[in-house]
Steps between C-alpha positions, in 0.01 A plus 500: 500500500810429708510414857606847608230660297234264639625572858463881447156442340361323805631781730767306681732755658887453536488744796576335824482646845777429750458211736481753772209670345324168442535403867367832610194464284429159618541582867283813454225303343523237778461774758222687324281178488595401849398832636154480319432160666613608847324837506173344362503216742566719786202741411247249384391138550654302207192284504271801449697727276683480165866548610667558162423505130745347251552840316714607790761255380517672166520837688808366705676425169461860395571658843823308573626388155428834318441761780568791270267406215208721444265205547643453854444850644269557786234667298482215259502237759231649723266648239558216266386245757207706639359586170530141363352360828191726483450412128524131573244516769260699295530250205444204730182665643353632171591262232340156553721296255837418664687485178375834384546661849856388521595619156320839545676539845836459361442717198346788696777483755764540231307798340430665840875474604602647179270800538593541867871488416541215752578187279609232724496152320402302822179714515367281215537194723329682796194578273490146389521365856201698597295319231637139512591502865355274770159544658668631806656777286162577320326542838735790572345725231674831480670442828738289276646847392607557859569157642691337360605725215574837684658320797711288283609792286591724805704214660694438175565861439641544859735195477602633148588854635691358803679202332597688170594812710798297658674522168552849356487384127161327571311754718139503439294688370726564212527869579684414819781325327836661485546680165836500330680829507433697195776532244627817339444573129874451448503169659206360317282578196196346696479841678349640192195274543290592808245314710227704316635388176446133592158584635404652173643195302314257704171702453530439130496121540144378522551211744624451855869490539603339831809707555515817680638824345779504750618150421488583127704799558745298714520233235578764235766649706674170563479402140651830386779470769582149385498612129725784582754271684508228225788542267 
């Protein structure tokens, strides 16, 4: 196996975002976490309440580095964290062995998010934190679902909507982003493939694809245009 084949095998991507996008993602993540700390500390005594859970750092990556990915959309973020938090608390309370409780919590959270169509990778960390967290966190019981989880999520979403909304190509949720103008059949052969065609194609793949149908259609249109212009 040559070096190029090895790099492709391990999943290293040649795709690079512009420095402008990288800067926006970094600034957005900074603002999201900063807002969570400021809101939590203004509403609760930091000595008595869990201010933030580490899984919010992972959510910040999705909301500000990949705001249009399906895993980043509001339903996935809100329901994913809530479902996972509740499962984590239940496992801590009902399973006496810490190792088993932590493992079951993450496994059930993944399954539950799959069924509820709210898969959000940081949810696994939210469930895990409910089991292996501090005594202070354990004392919260199911209050953990609301504070800190729901408070953290609501704050992060608000920042994501406001910050990404400043840039028309990043508007969040993804449905609010500016769509490219449709092309005529004469201008592009991609017009023969509709949004519904992509939805059907994705339904035939028995795994989660973290790309929206709209983005797939846009990619196809751009690739077709480039192919047509290439001599």
